C-alpha positions in Angstrom: 0.0 0.0 0.0 2.8 2.5 0.9 4.3 2.2 -2.6 1.4 4.0 -4.2 1.5 7.0 -2.0 5.3 7.0 -2.1 5.1 7.4 -5.8 2.5 10.1 -5.5 4.6 12.1 -3.1 7.6 11.9 -5.4 5.6 13.3 -8.3 4.8 16.5 -6.4 7.9 17.1 -4.3 11.1 18.9 -5.4 14.0 16.5 -5.7 15.9 18.0 -2.8 13.0 17.7 -0.4 11.6 14.4 -1.5 13.3 12.1 0.9 12.6 14.2 3.9 9.0 14.7 3.0 8.4 11.0 2.3 10.0 10.0 5.6 7.7 12.5 7.3 4.7 11.1 5.5 5.5 7.5 6.5 5.8 8.7 10.1 2.3 10.2 9.8 0.9 7.0 8.4 2.3 5.1 11.3 0.7 7.4 13.9 -2.8 8.0 12.3 -5.6 5.6 12.6 -6.8 6.3 9.1 -6.2 8.6 6.1 -9.1 9.5 3.8 -8.9 10.4 0.2 -11.8 11.6 -2.0 -11.9 10.6 -5.6 -12.8 13.8 -7.6 -14.2 13.2 -11.1 -16.1 16.4 -11.9 -15.7 20.0 -10.8 -13.3 18.9 -8.1 -10.8 18.3 -10.9 -10.4 22.0 -11.2 -8.2 23.7 -8.5 -10.1 27.0 -8.8 -13.4 25.3 -8.4 -12.2 23.3 -5.4 -11.1 26.6 -3.7 -14.8 27.7 -3.9 -16.7 24.5 -3.1 -14.2 23.0 -0.7 -11.9 25.8 0.7 -10.5 23.6 3.4 -8.8 21.4 0.8 -7.9 24.2 -1.6 -4.2 23.9 -0.7 -4.1 20.1 -0.9 -2.3 18.5 -3.8 -4.4 16.4 -6.1 -3.1 13.1 -7.5 -4.2 12.0 -11.0 -5.4 8.4 -11.1 -7.5 5.9 -13.0 -10.1 3.9 -11.1 -11.2 0.7 -12.8 -14.7 -0.7 -12.7 -16.1 2.8 -12.3 -18.1 4.6 -15.0 -18.6 8.3 -15.3 -21.9 9.4 -17.0 -24.0 12.6 -17.5 -26.7 11.4 -15.1 -26.8 13.8 -12.1 -29.7 16.3 -12.5 -29.7 19.4 -10.3 -31.5 22.7 -10.8 -31.9 23.0 -14.6 -28.9 21.0 -15.7 -27.3 17.6 -15.7 -23.9 17.0 -14.2 -21.4 14.0 -14.0 -22.0 11.1 -11.8 -20.3 7.7 -11.4 -21.5 4.2 -10.9 -19.7 0.9 -10.3 -19.5 -1.0 -13.6 -17.4 -3.9 -14.6 -14.7 -3.3 -17.3 -15.1 0.5 -17.1 -12.6 3.0 -16.0 -12.7 6.6 -14.9 -9.9 9.2 -14.6 -9.9 11.6 -11.7 -7.9 12.9 -8.8 -7.3 11.9 -5.2 -7.6 14.6 -2.6 -6.7 14.0 1.0 -9.2 15.1 3.6 -9.4 14.8 7.4 -12.4 13.4 9.3 -14.1 16.8 9.7 -13.7 17.6 6.0 -15.1 14.3 5.1 -18.2 15.0 7.1 -18.5 18.4 5.4 -18.3 16.7 2.0 -21.1 14.3 3.0 -23.3 17.4 3.7 -22.2 19.2 0.6 -22.7 16.3 -1.8 -26.5 16.4 -1.8 -28.0 13.7 -4.0 -24.9 11.5 -3.8 -24.0 8.6 -1.6 -20.4 8.1 -0.4 -19.0 4.7 -1.3 -15.6 3.1 -0.8 -13.3 2.4 -3.7 -11.2 -0.8 -3.6 -7.6 0.2 -3.5 -6.6 -2.5 -5.8 -8.7 -0.8 -8.5 -6.6 2.4 -8.5 -3.8 3.0 -11.0 -1.5 6.0 -11.4 -2.4 8.1 -14.4 -1.3 7.8 -17.1 0.9 4.8 -16.5 -2.0 2.2 -16.1 0.4 0.3 -13.9 -1.1 -1.4 -10.9 -0.5 0.7 -7.8 0.0 -2.4 -5.7 -2.5 -1.3 -3.1 -3.6 -3.9 -0.6 -7.2 -3.3 0.4 -6.8 -5.4 3.6 -4.9 -2.5 5.2 -7.0 -0.2 7.2 -4.9 3.0 7.3 -5.9 4.4 3.9 -9.5 4.8 2.6 -10.5 6.2 -0.8 -14.1 7.4 -1.2 -16.3 8.4 -4.1 -19.7 10.1 -4.3 -22.2 8.1 -6.3 -25.4 9.6 -7.6 -28.4 8.1 -5.8 -30.9 8.9 -8.5 -29.2 8.8 -11.9 -31.1 10.2 -14.8 -29.7 11.1 -18.3 -29.5 14.6 -19.8 -32.4 15.9 -21.8 -33.7 19.2 -23.1 -35.2 20.1 -19.7 -32.0 19.1 -17.9 -29.1 19.6 -20.4 -25.4 19.3 -20.0 -24.1 22.9 -19.5 -21.0 24.0 -21.4 -20.2 26.4 -18.6 -19.8 23.4 -16.3 -17.9 21.4 -19.0 -15.4 24.3 -19.3 -14.7 24.1 -15.5 -14.0 20.4 -15.7 -11.8 20.8 -18.8 -9.8 23.6 -17.1 -8.9 21.1 -14.3 -8.1 18.3 -16.7 -5.9 20.5 -18.9 -4.1 21.7 -15.7 -2.9 18.1 -15.5 -2.4 17.3 -19.2 -4.1 17.1 -22.6 -4.1 13.3 -22.3 -6.0 13.6 -19.0 -8.6 15.9 -20.7 -8.9 13.5 -23.6 -9.6 10.6 -21.2 -12.4 12.6 -19.5 -14.1 13.4 -22.9 -13.7 9.9 -24.3 -14.6 7.8 -21.2 -17.6 9.9 -20.0 -20.8 8.5 -21.3 -24.1 10.2 -22.2 -23.0 13.3 -24.1 -25.9 12.7 -26.5 -28.5 10.1 -26.6 -32.2 9.4 -27.4 -34.4 8.5 -24.5 -38.1 7.6 -25.3 -39.2 9.4 -22.2 -37.8 12.7 -23.7 -40.6 12.6 -26.3 -44.3 13.3 -25.8 -45.3 11.5 -29.0 -45.0 7.8 -29.3 -45.0 7.8 -33.1 -41.7 6.4 -34.4 -41.6 8.9 -37.4 -42.1 11.8 -35.0 -39.2 10.5 -32.9 -37.0 10.4 -35.9 -37.9 13.9 -36.8 -37.2 15.1 -33.3 -34.0 13.2 -33.3 -32.7 15.4 -36.1 -34.3 18.7 -35.5 -35.4 19.4 -31.9 -33.8 16.9 -29.5 -30.7 17.9 -27.7 -28.9 17.0 -24.4 -26.0 19.6 -24.4 -26.2 23.4 -24.6 -23.6 26.1 -25.1 -24.6 28.6 -22.4 -21.3 30.5 -22.3 -22.9 33.9 -23.2 -25.3 33.4 -20.3 -23.9 30.8 -17.9 -26.3 28.6 -16.0 -23.6 26.9 -13.9 -23.3 28.6 -10.5 -19.5 28.5 -10.4 -18.9 29.3 -14.1 -15.8 31.3 -15.0 -16.8 33.7 -17.7 -13.3 35.0 -18.4 -11.8 31.5 -18.7 -14.6 30.3 -21.0 -14.5 33.3 -23.3 -10.7 33.3 -23.5 -10.4 29.6 -24.2 -13.6 28.7 -26.0 -12.0 28.1 -29.4 -9.4 25.8 -28.0 -11.9 23.9 -25.7 -14.4 23.5 -28.6 -11.7 22.2 -30.9 -10.8 19.6 -28.2 -14.4 18.6 -27.7 -15.1 18.4 -31.4 -12.1 16.1 -31.9 -13.2 13.5 -29.4 -17.0 13.8 -29.3 -17.8 14.5 -32.9 -21.5 13.6 -33.1 -22.4 15.0 -29.7 -20.6 18.3 -30.3 -22.4 18.6 -33.7 -25.7 18.3 -31.8 -24.8 20.8 -29.1 -27.3 23.6 -29.1 -26.5 27.3 -28.5 -29.0 29.1 -26.4 
């Protein structure tokens, strides 16, 4: 188990301080009953967003990882939009970051994450990103826990609850802070950018559904000119919209083509 966190520490410490810091960290592990890490896979990927939603962990380093048997989807409805959620699915994988929290911070996250249930991630399912090498974590140990918040009422995006580009921009900002490969992984492995759900249509006629499929059905909106996401960053979105759109267009061709500007 220690090997994984030893590697993580080496990735964020300057060479001259690495040994001292790691020694200190091992000492902390030996004296603490437990360490808690939250797996962030949505807005928590963005340092600027974390500073707003979780100021107590704003200064904590985040560690890029891949969690296997976890699938990220656009299925968390809130307000008038749909946000990302995860569920446990065999043979899936989800990129994100690990953020360390203490007991009090964990309780605050439980309060903050309304509509989500906290679940434990098996340590053996976590790999370093982008190596895909097994982190050699032993889940029989009790001093490290990794938690993820899972939506307790998953529902797909639709015209009434669309994916908000202002929210997507925040996530991509965090992903690109890590690397383009990390951003690419988010776009390609997140499911539900565009889909047809029979419950989205009032008419049952198949021909009507086909017509709506092409002309009126949408699940993703470009709201940059009037952001609906409460923690949108107008300046960032405006300054980087062409780059972000090119990135999205490259890896979600059909969904991007069907995105609607409002």
